[in-house]
C-alpha positions as CSV (number, residue, x, y, z in Angstrom):
1,M,76.3,82.4,-69.6
2,K,78.4,85.4,-68.0
3,V,82.1,84.8,-67.1
4,F,82.9,85.9,-63.3
5,C,85.6,87.4,-64.7
6,E,83.7,90.2,-66.8
7,T,82.1,91.3,-63.3
8,I,85.4,91.5,-62.1
9,F,87.0,93.5,-64.8
10,D,83.8,95.9,-64.8
11,D,82.8,96.1,-61.4
12,T,85.8,95.0,-58.7
13,L,88.7,95.9,-60.3
14,P,87.7,99.8,-61.0
15,A,87.1,100.0,-57.4
16,I,90.1,98.3,-56.3
17,R,92.1,100.3,-58.6
18,S,90.5,103.4,-57.3
19,I,91.6,102.6,-53.5
20,I,95.0,101.8,-54.6
21,T,95.4,104.9,-56.6
22,N,94.4,107.0,-53.4
23,E,96.6,105.1,-51.4
24,L,99.7,105.4,-53.6
25,I,99.6,109.1,-53.7
26,N,98.3,109.5,-50.3
27,T,100.2,107.3,-48.3
28,Y,103.3,106.6,-50.4
29,G,103.6,110.1,-51.8
30,L,103.4,109.3,-55.8
31,T,102.4,111.6,-58.1
32,Q,99.5,110.8,-60.8
33,E,101.9,110.3,-63.5
34,Q,103.9,107.8,-60.9
35,A,100.7,106.2,-59.8
36,A,99.6,105.9,-63.5
37,E,102.8,104.1,-64.2
38,K,102.6,101.7,-61.8
39,L,99.0,100.7,-62.5
40,G,99.6,100.2,-66.2
41,I,96.9,102.6,-66.7
42,T,96.6,106.5,-67.7
43,Q,97.2,109.6,-65.8
44,P,93.5,111.0,-67.0
45,A,92.4,107.6,-65.4
46,V,94.3,108.3,-62.2
47,S,92.4,112.0,-61.9
48,Q,88.9,109.9,-62.5
49,Y,89.8,107.6,-59.8
50,L,90.7,110.3,-57.3
51,S,87.5,112.1,-58.1
52,G,85.6,108.8,-57.8
53,L,84.1,108.8,-60.8
54,R,85.1,105.2,-61.0
55,G,84.6,102.4,-58.7
56,K,81.4,100.8,-58.2
57,R,82.3,98.5,-55.1
58,I,84.3,100.9,-53.0
59,Q,82.0,100.7,-50.1
60,Q,81.8,97.2,-50.3
61,I,85.6,96.7,-50.3
62,T,86.3,99.4,-47.5
63,S,83.9,98.1,-45.3
64,N,85.8,94.7,-45.2
65,Q,88.8,94.6,-42.9
66,K,90.3,91.3,-44.6
67,L,89.7,92.5,-47.7
68,M,91.0,96.0,-47.1
69,Q,94.0,94.7,-45.3
70,W,94.6,92.3,-48.2
71,V,94.6,95.4,-50.9
72,K,96.9,97.6,-48.5
73,N,99.6,94.9,-48.7
74,L,99.1,94.6,-52.3
75,T,99.6,98.5,-52.4
76,A,102.9,98.5,-50.6
77,E,104.1,95.8,-53.2
78,I,103.2,97.7,-56.3
79,A,104.5,101.0,-54.7
80,S,107.9,99.0,-54.0
81,G,107.9,97.7,-57.6
82,G,107.7,94.0,-56.7
83,T,104.5,93.6,-58.5
84,K,102.1,94.7,-61.1
85,L,98.1,95.1,-60.4
86,H,97.5,92.8,-63.8
87,E,99.9,89.8,-62.5
88,K,97.2,90.1,-59.5
89,I,93.6,89.7,-61.1
90,C,93.2,86.0,-60.7
91,E,94.4,86.6,-57.1
92,I,91.7,89.7,-56.8
93,C,88.9,87.6,-57.9
94,S,89.5,84.9,-55.3
95,E,90.0,87.5,-52.5
96,T,86.6,89.0,-53.3
97,R,84.8,86.1,-53.6
98,D,86.6,84.7,-50.1
99,K,85.9,88.0,-48.3
100,K,81.9,87.8,-49.3
101,I,82.0,90.8,-51.4
102,Y,79.8,89.1,-53.5
103,T,76.7,87.5,-52.7
104,E,75.8,84.1,-53.3
105,K,72.9,85.0,-55.5
106,E,75.6,87.5,-57.5
107,I,78.3,84.7,-57.9
108,D,75.7,82.0,-58.9
109,P,74.6,83.0,-62.3
110,F,78.5,83.1,-63.2
111,I,81.3,80.4,-64.2
112,C,84.8,81.0,-63.3
113,L,87.4,80.3,-65.5
114,I,90.2,78.7,-63.3
115,E,87.5,76.8,-61.9
116,I,86.5,75.1,-65.0
117,Y,90.1,74.5,-66.1
118,E,90.7,73.0,-62.3
119,N,88.1,71.0,-62.7
120,G,88.9,69.6,-66.2
121,R,92.2,68.8,-65.2
122,M,90.8,66.8,-62.0
123,K,88.5,64.9,-64.6
124,N,91.4,64.1,-66.6
125,G,93.6,62.6,-64.1
126,R,95.7,65.6,-64.3
127,A,96.5,67.3,-60.5
């Protein structure tokens, strides 16, 4: 069985990186090198995000106003140096699921490691 995190890393994270990359450069005036440093990626990866070579779900994310507002807030945090993108992976997963980026059919075959962990804690009497 595939873990939902795999979909986030393979599909959603590149799209969000692409959106954030464009925001960092076009809104915050960062160079490609500065954006790469803030995102923990290489400058060539930034170039690929800017040219649209990476990120499958960009349209689904940009068409969801609530998720886009969340991404813009995240971008502001990253631009200010207050957070790193890798620290927000589980939040990205949660936000994309909550904001219905994935259909139930897409989510159904997946398992979420956090849900497994939380369910295990509840069953063992740890809350």
